[in-house]
N, C-alpha and C positions, 0 to 999 in steps of 0.2 A: 607436388604432394608434401603435406605438413609432416615435419620430422619430429614434432613434439618437443622442440626446444622453447626456453622462455623468450617471450617476445618483448620488445621495447617500443613504446609508443613513438610514432613519428609527427605528433604535434596535433592530431585530431582528438584524442582522448582526453587532453585537458580541457579542450573547448566542449565536449560532452559533459565533463564533471562540472564545469562552470555552469552550463545550462541547466543541468540536473539541480544543482545547488540553488540557482536562482528560482527555478519553478517550485521547489519545495519550500523555499523561504516564503514565496508569495503564498502558497496555499494555506489555508487556514488549518487543515487537517493534513498529516503527512501519511500517505497511503503506504503502509509497510510492505504489502506484496509486491507492488510495483517497484518499489526500491530494491527488495530481494531478487526480483527478477534481472533488474539493471545489473546489480552486483554479480549474480550468479553468470550470466552472458559475458560481461567484462573480465571476470577472473579466469573463465575458461579460455578466453582468447588470450590473455596475458600470460597464463600459466606460471604464477609465481613459485618459487622453489618449494614452499611448504605444501602445495597441492599438485606439483607437477608429476610427481611419481604415481599418484593415484588417478591421474586423467588418462584415458586411452587417446591415442593420436588421432588426428582427423581422418586418416585413411582407414581406421578401424571403425569409423562411425558415419562415413558418408551415407545417405540415403539412396539406396540402390535397390529397386524393387526385385531384381533377379536375385540378389544375394540374400535379401531378407526373407523371400519366401523359400529359397532352396536351403538355406541353413536355419530358418526359423529364428533370425537374429533380431531379438527384441532390443539389443543395445544400439544397433542403427537406426530402429523404429523410433525409439524414445529420445535417444540423445542428440540426433542429427540437428534439431531445432535449435540447440545451445551453442553450436559451433559456427564460426564465420571464417570466410576465406582471408580477408584482409581487413585493415582498419577502416577503410571506407564503408565496406559491407557492414561491419559491426556498429559504426556510429549512425550511419543512416536508419538501420534497424531500430537502434535503441532510442534515437530521437522520436521515431514514430511511437515505440512502446511508452515512452514518457508521457507524450500527448494524450495517447488513447487511454493509457493505464489510470492516469490520475483522474480523468473524467468517470471512467467506468467504475473504478473502485470507490470513489467518492459517492456515487450515486447507488451503487449496490451493497457497498459494506465489504470488508476485506474477505470474510469466510465465502460469501456468494462469488465474490470476483475470483479468488483462488480456485473455486470449483469449475467455474466457467472456463478459465485458461486451461486447466487440466483437462476438461472435456473437449474443448476446442482443439488442442494439441493432438489428443488421440483420434478425434474425428478427422481433422484434416490430414493427418499422416494415412489413416486408414483409407479415406476416399481417394487420396493420391495413388496408394497402392492399388485400389480397386480399378481406378481409371487406366493406370498403366497395364495392368494385367487384361483389361478388357480390350484395350486397343491392339495388344499382342494376339489375342484369341480372334478377333473380329476383322483386324485391318493389317495383321502382320507388322505392326510397327514395334519392332524390337529395338534396334539401335537408337531411335530418336527419344523414347520414353522409357521402355522397359529396362535398359541398360544404362539409363542416364544416373549420373551421381549428382548429388545436391545436398547442400547444408544451408542452415539459417533460420531465423525466427520469423521470416516474412510470410509464411503460410498461416501462422497463428495471427499474425498482424492483420492480414487480410480478413480472416474470420472476426476478429474484433472490430475492424471497420464496419463490417455489415451489422454487427449487433449494435454499435454505437449509432449508426446513421438510420437505424431501422425505423424510428418513430419521426424523423425529421421531415418537414414538408418544405424545407429552404433549399436554396441553390447555393453551390460552392464551386470554387475553382480548383480544377485539376490540371496542373501543368498548362495553365493559361486558357483553358476552356471552361465556360460555365456550364455546369451539368446539375441535374437534381441529385442533392445529397444522397437520397436513398440508393441512387445508381452509380455513385462516384466510384466504388470498388470495381465495377465492370468496366468503366471508362479507363481507370489506372491500369487494370490488367492488360488492356488492348495497347494502351500507349508504352507501358514498360516493355511489352514483348517487341514492339516495333522498333524502339529506340535504344533499348539497354541490352548489350549482347550478353549472351551466356546466362540469362536468368531462367529459372524453371517454370515454364508455363503450367504444367500439371500441378506443381506444388502451390502455386498462386491460385490456380482454379480450384483445387481442392480445399484450400482455405475459405474462399467464397462460399462454395458449397456447404462446407461445415457450419459456417455462421449461419446460413439460412436453415439448415437442418435443426441447428441448437434452438433457433427462434421457434420454429415449428414444434419442437418437442416441449419446449418450455410453455408454449401457449396452450398445450394439451395437458398440462400437468400442474396441478395446484399444490401449494405448500413447498417447503424446502426439499430439494434433491438430496439422495443420501450422501453426496460428496460434500455439500454445503454442511450438513449436519455433522460429518466427520470433521471438517476443517474448524467448524465452531467449538466442537468439543476439545480438539487439540490446542486451540487458541486459548480457551478457558483454563485448560490444564497447565499451559505454559505461563499463564498470567496470575495464576493462583497465588504464588509467593509474593509478587507485587502487590496484589489487592490485599493479603494478609499483613504484610508489613505497613500498608497505608492505614489499614484499619487500626493497627497497634499504635501508630503514630497519632491518629485522631483521638484515641482514648486516652493516651498519655497527655495530650494537649488539654483535654478537658478536665482530667483529674490532677493536672500539675499545679503550679503556683500561680498561673494566671498571667494576663498581659494586659498592658495599657491600651485601652481602646480609643477610637475617635469619637467625637460627640455626634457624628452623622449615623452611627451604627449603634444606637443605644437598645440593646435587645438582651434578654435573659435566656441562658440556655441551662439544660439540665445540669444540676450539680454545681452552677456558676452563677454567682451574683455580681452585678456590675454596681459600683459605688457611685451615688448621685452626684457626689462632690467632684472627685477626681478621675472618674470613669475607669478605674482599675478593676478588672476582672479578679474577683476573688473566689477561692474554693467554697463550695457550699456549706462546710462544716463550721466556718467563722463567723462570728456575729459583729466583728469590727472590721473595717477596712485595713488591710496590711500596709496599704500605702499612707493613708493620711490619718487613720484612726477614727474615721467617721462610723457611727453605729449603724448597723443593718436595721431596716424599719420592721414592724411587727408582723406583717403578713408573709415573711418568708422571701421577699424579693426586695431588692433595693430600690430605691426612687428612681432608678434608671429609666423607668418606663415614661417619666416626666420629662419635659424639655428644659433646658436650663432656666428660661424666664418663668416657669412654673414651679420650680423647686427652690428650696432655700438654700440657695449656694452660698458657701462661706466666702468671706473677702479674701483676696489673694494673700495678704500678709498673714491671715490667721491660718490658711491652708499650708503656707510655708512653715509656720510655727508648729503646727501639728505633725507635719512630716518630720522636721528636725526632732521633735520630741520622740516620735514613734521610733526612729531608727538611730537616735542618739543614746538609747538606753544601754 
């Protein structure tokens, strides 16, 4: 039973960190929700001192159908997926989350992906609870399932696998067997139950059924679901200060003293004109170039719309003389 003490890695977590850093380095876009889920699961397992006192111990969050229904314990219902028994359990699940999460979040967007994960978590837990209670009522399976204790993110991962593979017509390897990708979750469910001791069959089965139910509901619903709208609103609210700062920075650059531009990017922007001679970007209120003293032409734009061989460029010595004269005053 977990005592709630701070844990120390035994060597597998650095490999997970290295693998995650490599995957995010290779990814063109860095999925933030997947990174947040990885960090949350890892921090809950390690229990660093700054959050240790706020986290309940694992014996308080085990998923146990009997205790959840008897005490209406939402803490066990909602938090048990984020707890793991040992380092191997955590690393295996986080490797799977990293692979699935990057693909799904990249294709769906962060808001919809976050909504999907929250929905799959609630549905997989709820279906597992319903299955355990049904087996007790109809078959008197109490000890095997109704009084079973379980933790881990694998139920959500099985649901994500169903969603990820739902449209695939390819074949894939599952522990050495070639199977249709759409049915890989079912094959993995059976193989894990056969060869890995102590896993939660109902938890994994509940995840698969949750993934199937999610796809069915999503297929009958057009538009964004309420959770997606909520997450988009939260993301917009949290990113507003950054967008505001970026807008101020852009306006400052446009209204500032200008920059020297390359000859391949000769364009005119509002409030800025580019000198045809030295390519310096000048504020719109000036009539001569701050860099070389060349006069702005009469139509309100510099001759920067012309290419060098089309314009009357000054000789290099004359350009240097004008710059020295301009800034030597």
